[in-house]
C-alpha positions in Angstrom: -126.7 14.6 -42.7 -126.2 17.7 -40.9 -123.7 15.8 -38.4 -121.7 14.7 -41.3 -121.3 18.2 -42.5 -120.5 19.3 -39.1 -117.8 16.7 -38.7 -116.3 17.8 -42.1 -116.2 21.3 -40.9 -114.5 20.5 -37.7 -112.1 18.4 -39.4 -111.2 21.1 -41.9 -110.8 23.7 -39.1 -108.5 21.3 -37.3 -106.4 20.8 -40.4 -106.1 24.7 -40.9 -105.2 25.0 -37.2 -102.4 22.5 -37.5 -101.0 24.1 -40.6 -101.1 27.6 -39.1 -99.4 26.4 -35.9 -96.7 24.6 -38.0 -96.2 27.9 -39.9 -96.0 30.0 -36.9 -93.3 27.8 -35.1 -91.3 27.9 -38.3 -91.4 31.7 -38.5 -90.2 31.8 -34.8 -86.9 30.3 -35.5 -84.3 33.0 -35.4 -81.3 32.8 -37.5 -77.8 32.5 -35.8 -76.1 35.8 -35.0 -72.7 36.2 -36.7 -69.5 35.5 -34.7 -67.9 38.7 -33.2 -64.6 38.0 -35.0 -66.3 37.4 -38.3 -64.9 40.0 -40.9 -68.5 40.1 -42.6 -70.0 41.3 -39.2 -68.5 44.7 -39.8 -69.8 45.1 -43.4 -72.5 47.7 -44.0 -74.6 45.0 -45.9 -75.1 43.1 -42.6 -76.4 46.1 -40.9 -80.0 45.6 -39.3 -82.7 46.6 -41.4 -86.0 48.0 -39.9 -89.3 46.5 -40.7 -90.4 49.6 -42.6 -87.3 49.5 -44.7 -87.7 45.7 -45.4 -91.3 46.2 -46.4 -90.4 48.9 -48.8 -87.6 46.5 -50.3 -90.2 43.7 -50.7 -92.8 46.0 -52.3 -90.1 47.4 -54.7 -89.1 43.7 -55.6 -92.7 42.7 -56.3 -93.2 45.9 -58.4 -90.1 45.1 -60.5 -91.1 41.5 -60.9 -94.6 42.5 -62.1 -93.1 45.2 -64.5 -90.8 42.6 -65.9 -93.6 40.1 -66.4 -95.8 42.7 -68.1 -92.8 43.6 -70.5 -92.5 39.9 -71.6 -96.3 39.6 -72.2 -96.6 42.6 -74.6 -97.7 41.5 -77.9 -97.3 43.5 -81.1 -100.4 44.8 -82.9 -101.5 42.8 -85.9 -102.5 46.1 -87.9 
Protein backbone atom coordinates (compact mmCIF):
# COMPACT_ATOMS: atom_id res chain seq x y z
CA UNK A 1 0.00 0.00 0.00
CA UNK A 2 2.86 2.35 0.80
CA UNK A 3 4.51 1.50 -2.52
CA UNK A 4 1.36 2.58 -4.35
CA UNK A 5 1.40 5.91 -2.51
CA UNK A 6 5.07 6.37 -3.29
CA UNK A 7 4.50 5.60 -6.98
CA UNK A 8 1.67 8.14 -7.07
CA UNK A 9 3.84 10.75 -5.41
CA UNK A 10 6.70 10.17 -7.85
CA UNK A 11 4.28 10.30 -10.79
CA UNK A 12 2.80 13.59 -9.58
CA UNK A 13 6.29 15.03 -9.09
CA UNK A 14 7.27 13.99 -12.62
CA UNK A 15 4.17 15.64 -14.07
CA UNK A 16 4.84 18.86 -12.19
CA UNK A 17 8.47 18.79 -13.33
CA UNK A 18 7.43 18.43 -16.97
CA UNK A 19 4.94 21.28 -16.70
CA UNK A 20 7.53 23.55 -15.08
CA UNK A 21 10.09 22.67 -17.74
CA UNK A 22 7.58 23.42 -20.49
CA UNK A 23 6.70 26.79 -18.93
CA UNK A 24 10.33 27.76 -18.47
CA UNK A 25 11.19 27.00 -22.09
CA UNK A 26 8.17 29.00 -23.23
CA UNK A 27 9.34 31.98 -21.17
CA UNK A 28 12.84 31.76 -22.64
CA UNK A 29 11.57 32.59 -26.14
CA UNK A 30 12.64 36.15 -26.91
CA UNK A 31 10.44 38.24 -29.23
CA UNK A 32 12.03 39.39 -32.48
CA UNK A 33 13.72 42.80 -32.39
CA UNK A 34 12.23 45.52 -34.60
CA UNK A 35 13.93 46.17 -37.93
CA UNK A 36 16.27 49.19 -37.90
CA UNK A 37 14.42 50.87 -40.79
CA UNK A 38 11.05 50.45 -39.11
CA UNK A 39 9.35 53.79 -38.33
CA UNK A 40 7.89 52.49 -35.06
CA UNK A 41 11.36 51.65 -33.73
CA UNK A 42 12.02 55.34 -33.10
CA UNK A 43 8.69 55.84 -31.32
CA UNK A 44 8.94 56.48 -27.57
CA UNK A 45 6.33 53.76 -26.90
CA UNK A 46 8.83 51.09 -27.97
CA UNK A 47 11.52 52.32 -25.58
CA UNK A 48 12.82 49.54 -23.32
CA UNK A 49 11.10 49.38 -19.95
CA UNK A 50 12.99 48.39 -16.82
CA UNK A 51 11.78 45.46 -14.76
CA UNK A 52 10.95 47.79 -11.89
CA UNK A 53 8.77 49.98 -14.12
CA UNK A 54 7.10 46.95 -15.67
CA UNK A 55 6.35 45.52 -12.22
CA UNK A 56 4.87 48.86 -11.16
CA UNK A 57 2.68 48.91 -14.27
CA UNK A 58 1.43 45.38 -13.61
CA UNK A 59 0.67 46.24 -9.99
CA UNK A 60 -1.28 49.31 -11.11
CA UNK A 61 -3.23 47.28 -13.67
CA UNK A 62 -4.15 44.68 -11.04
CA UNK A 63 -5.19 47.41 -8.60
CA UNK A 64 -7.33 49.08 -11.27
CA UNK A 65 -8.96 45.76 -12.19
CA UNK A 66 -9.73 44.97 -8.55
CA UNK A 67 -11.18 48.45 -8.00
CA UNK A 68 -13.37 48.09 -11.08
CA UNK A 69 -14.55 44.66 -9.94
CA UNK A 70 -15.34 46.00 -6.47
CA UNK A 71 -17.39 48.86 -7.92
CA UNK A 72 -19.53 46.49 -9.99
CA UNK A 73 -20.21 44.32 -6.92
CA UNK A 74 -21.42 47.13 -4.64
CA UNK A 75 -25.00 46.50 -3.61
CA UNK A 76 -27.42 49.15 -2.41
CA UNK A 77 -28.66 48.88 1.15
CA UNK A 78 -32.19 47.59 1.62
CA UNK A 79 -32.97 50.06 4.41
